[in-house]
C-alpha positions as CSV (number, residue, x, y, z in Angstrom):
1,M,-9.9,-3.8,-5.2
2,H,-6.9,-5.6,-6.6
3,P,-4.0,-5.6,-6.9
4,Q,-3.6,-4.8,-3.3
5,F,-2.9,-6.5,0.2
6,T,-4.6,-9.8,0.0
7,E,-5.3,-10.7,3.7
8,P,-8.7,-8.8,3.8
9,H,-9.7,-10.9,0.8
10,A,-8.5,-14.1,2.3
11,A,-10.3,-13.3,5.6
12,L,-13.6,-12.6,3.9
13,V,-13.4,-15.8,1.9
14,Q,-12.5,-17.8,5.2
15,A,-15.6,-16.2,7.0
16,G,-17.9,-17.5,4.1
17,H,-18.5,-14.3,2.2
18,A,-18.7,-14.0,-1.6
19,V,-15.9,-11.8,-2.9
20,T,-16.0,-9.9,-6.2
21,V,-12.6,-8.8,-7.5
22,V,-12.6,-5.3,-9.1
23,Q,-9.3,-5.1,-11.0
24,C,-7.2,-2.1,-11.5
25,H,-5.3,-2.4,-14.8
26,P,-1.7,-1.3,-15.8
27,D,-2.9,0.4,-19.0
28,T,-4.7,2.9,-16.8
29,G,-1.9,3.2,-14.4
30,F,-3.7,1.1,-11.9
31,A,-6.2,3.9,-11.3
32,L,-9.3,3.4,-9.3
33,D,-12.5,3.2,-11.4
34,P,-15.6,3.7,-9.0
35,Y,-17.8,2.6,-11.8
36,A,-16.4,-0.9,-11.9
37,V,-17.7,-1.5,-8.2
38,P,-20.9,-3.7,-8.4
39,D,-24.0,-1.7,-7.3
40,D,-24.8,-4.5,-4.9
41,A,-21.6,-4.5,-3.0
42,D,-22.2,-4.1,0.7
43,L,-18.5,-4.0,1.7
44,V,-15.8,-2.3,-0.4
45,M,-12.0,-2.6,0.6
46,V,-9.5,-0.4,-1.0
47,G,-5.9,0.6,-0.1
48,N,-4.7,4.2,-0.4
49,P,-2.1,4.4,-1.4
50,M,-2.4,1.0,-2.8
51,N,0.0,-1.8,-2.1
52,P,1.9,-2.9,-4.2
53,T,1.2,-0.2,-7.0
54,G,1.9,2.8,-4.7
55,V,-1.0,4.6,-6.5
56,L,-2.5,7.4,-4.5
57,H,-6.3,7.5,-5.3
58,P,-8.3,10.9,-4.9
59,A,-10.0,10.9,-1.6
60,E,-13.2,12.2,-3.3
61,A,-13.4,9.2,-5.6
62,I,-13.2,6.8,-2.6
63,A,-15.7,8.7,-0.5
64,G,-17.9,8.7,-3.7
65,L,-18.1,4.8,-3.2
66,V,-20.1,5.3,0.1
67,R,-23.9,4.8,-0.2
68,P,-26.7,3.4,2.0
69,G,-26.2,-0.2,2.9
70,R,-22.5,-0.4,2.2
71,L,-19.4,0.1,4.1
72,V,-16.2,1.3,2.5
73,V,-13.0,0.3,4.4
74,V,-9.9,2.2,3.3
75,D,-6.5,0.8,4.2
76,E,-4.2,3.7,4.8
77,A,-1.1,1.6,6.2
78,F,1.1,3.4,3.9
79,M,-0.4,7.0,3.9
80,D,2.3,8.2,6.5
81,A,4.7,7.9,3.7
82,V,3.0,10.6,1.7
83,P,4.2,14.0,2.6
84,D,1.2,16.1,4.1
85,E,-1.2,13.1,3.3
86,P,-3.4,15.2,0.8
87,E,-5.7,12.3,0.0
88,S,-6.3,10.8,3.5
89,L,-9.8,10.4,4.7
90,S,-8.9,10.4,8.3
91,A,-8.5,14.0,9.0
92,A,-12.3,14.8,8.2
93,G,-13.6,12.9,11.2
94,P,-15.8,9.7,11.3
95,R,-18.6,9.4,8.8
96,P,-21.4,7.0,8.2
97,G,-20.5,4.2,5.8
98,L,-16.7,4.7,6.0
99,A,-13.9,3.2,8.1
100,V,-10.2,4.1,7.7
101,V,-7.5,1.6,8.9
102,R,-4.1,3.0,9.9
103,S,-1.0,1.2,11.0
104,L,2.1,2.1,12.7
105,T,4.1,-0.9,11.6
106,K,4.9,0.4,8.1
107,H,6.2,3.9,8.5
108,W,8.1,3.1,11.7
109,G,9.5,-0.2,10.6
110,I,8.1,-2.2,13.6
111,P,6.1,-5.1,12.0
112,G,6.5,-7.4,14.9
113,I,4.6,-5.0,17.2
114,R,1.3,-5.3,15.3
115,A,0.0,-1.8,16.2
116,G,-2.9,-0.1,14.4
117,Y,-6.3,1.5,14.8
118,V,-9.6,2.0,13.1
119,L,-11.3,5.4,12.7
120,A,-15.1,5.0,12.3
121,E,-18.5,6.3,13.5
122,P,-19.4,5.5,17.2
123,R,-21.9,2.9,16.1
124,L,-19.5,1.0,13.7
125,A,-16.7,1.4,16.3
126,S,-18.8,-0.2,19.1
127,E,-19.7,-3.2,16.7
128,L,-16.0,-3.8,16.0
129,R,-15.3,-3.6,19.6
130,R,-17.8,-6.3,20.5
131,A,-16.1,-8.5,17.9
132,Q,-12.6,-7.7,19.1
133,T,-10.4,-10.4,20.7
134,P,-9.5,-10.1,24.3
135,W,-6.0,-8.6,24.9
136,S,-5.7,-7.7,21.3
137,V,-3.0,-5.0,22.0
138,S,0.1,-6.1,23.7
139,A,2.1,-3.8,26.2
140,P,4.8,-3.2,23.7
141,A,2.3,-2.1,21.1
142,A,0.5,0.2,23.5
143,A,3.8,1.7,24.5
144,A,4.8,2.1,20.8
145,M,1.4,3.8,20.0
146,V,2.1,6.3,22.8
147,A,5.5,7.1,21.7
148,C,4.3,7.5,18.1
149,A,1.7,10.1,19.2
150,T,3.9,12.7,20.6
151,A,4.8,16.0,18.9
152,E,8.4,14.8,18.5
153,A,7.2,11.7,16.6
154,A,4.9,13.8,14.4
155,A,8.0,15.9,13.4
156,E,10.0,12.8,12.8
157,S,7.3,11.1,10.7
158,A,7.0,14.2,8.5
159,R,10.7,14.3,8.0
160,R,10.7,10.6,7.1
161,A,7.9,11.1,4.6
162,H,9.9,13.8,2.8
163,T,13.1,11.7,2.8
164,L,11.3,8.6,1.5
165,A,9.8,10.7,-1.3
166,Q,13.3,11.9,-2.4
167,W,14.6,8.4,-2.2
168,R,11.6,7.1,-4.3
169,R,12.1,9.7,-7.0
170,H,15.7,8.8,-7.3
171,L,14.7,5.3,-7.8
172,E,12.0,6.1,-10.3
173,G,14.5,8.3,-12.2
174,R,17.1,5.5,-12.4
175,L,14.6,2.9,-13.5
176,A,13.4,5.3,-16.2
177,D,17.1,5.7,-17.2
178,L,17.1,1.9,-17.8
179,G,13.9,2.0,-19.7
180,I,12.4,-0.3,-17.1
181,R,8.5,0.1,-16.9
182,H,7.2,1.1,-13.6
183,V,4.3,2.6,-11.9
184,P,4.6,6.1,-10.6
185,S,4.2,5.8,-6.8
186,R,3.4,7.9,-3.9
187,A,4.3,5.3,-1.3
188,S,7.6,3.9,0.1
189,F,8.0,1.6,-2.8
190,V,7.8,1.2,-6.5
191,L,6.2,-1.4,-8.7
192,A,8.3,-2.3,-11.6
193,A,8.0,-4.9,-14.5
194,V,11.7,-6.0,-14.6
195,G,10.8,-9.4,-16.4
196,T,10.3,-13.1,-15.5
197,G,13.1,-14.7,-13.5
198,V,14.7,-11.4,-12.4
199,H,13.4,-11.6,-8.9
200,G,15.3,-14.8,-8.5
201,A,18.4,-13.5,-10.2
202,L,18.5,-10.5,-7.9
203,R,18.1,-12.8,-4.9
204,D,21.1,-14.8,-6.0
205,R,23.0,-11.6,-6.0
206,G,22.0,-10.7,-2.4
207,I,19.4,-8.1,-3.3
208,A,15.9,-8.6,-2.0
209,V,12.9,-7.2,-3.7
210,R,9.1,-8.2,-3.1
211,R,7.8,-10.7,-5.6
212,A,4.5,-9.4,-6.8
213,D,2.9,-12.4,-8.6
214,T,1.1,-13.1,-5.3
215,F,-1.1,-10.1,-5.9
216,P,-4.2,-10.7,-8.0
217,G,-3.7,-9.4,-11.5
218,L,0.1,-9.4,-11.5
219,G,2.4,-11.8,-13.1
220,P,6.0,-13.0,-12.4
221,E,7.5,-10.1,-14.3
222,W,6.5,-7.6,-11.6
223,V,8.3,-6.8,-8.3
224,R,7.9,-4.2,-5.7
225,I,11.1,-2.3,-4.9
226,A,11.5,-0.4,-1.5
227,A,12.6,3.1,-1.7
228,R,16.1,3.2,0.0
229,P,19.0,5.6,0.1
230,P,20.4,6.3,-3.3
231,E,23.5,4.4,-2.7
232,M,21.6,1.4,-2.0
233,S,19.3,1.8,-4.9
234,E,22.4,2.2,-7.2
235,Q,23.4,-1.5,-6.2
236,L,20.0,-2.6,-7.5
237,I,20.3,-0.4,-10.6
238,G,23.6,-1.9,-11.3
239,A,22.4,-5.4,-11.0
240,L,19.4,-4.7,-13.2
241,D,21.7,-3.1,-15.8
242,T,23.6,-6.3,-16.0
243,L,20.7,-8.7,-16.0
244,L,18.3,-7.1,-18.5
245,P,18.7,-7.1,-22.2
246,R,18.2,-3.6,-23.5
247,S,15.8,-5.0,-26.1
248,A,13.5,-6.2,-23.4
249,R,13.4,-3.3,-20.9
250,A,10.8,-1.1,-22.6
251,L,8.4,-4.0,-22.7
252,G,9.0,-4.9,-19.0
């Protein structure tokens, strides 16, 4: 499913597999269309919430993709940012034909640690373990996973999720004030069509946003903006207000 994190696609191609792209479109809010998945697909990879769109797909729609002879892999790397995680498929427990990938590196801001895990039925988990590289988890990563599993960490994670939601709503509201087209998000970022060349212009002003033209289906007019405290978002909004002609905003 695209646009989303591209490393799984690249890994499958590198391993010699044929990959079919199922494109989510901006005119439908980048919503998941289960009927667009080919019947003969034996592996389906989908992010929830999606990166970079921030769209949270219904868990029922994703679970509905499971069928005999098919594995559905759900990347929930950004699910921690969703308060109460209403559409997570991790809480129901392992089920045949479904694997849920979770990460600690996004929500806790520790990308160098490379700590994550897979939730899957015992048979599939054993197959993945046999293919796992030796010493795949470092001592710092193991320590981080233990620290993030405490009751204190769970409370802090929930607090962070609610704070991020407040920051994101502020950002989305201010983008709307400027008439900038954006995708309603449930993640810790917002995908916005600010116009071609604006990414570089913001960088020249010392403001970093994620270019989105590296995601299949998105062009150079799109950027992914991290949800930050309102005072930081206002710096971005001020720059966008200066850079964007009012006549072009509604069109993105």
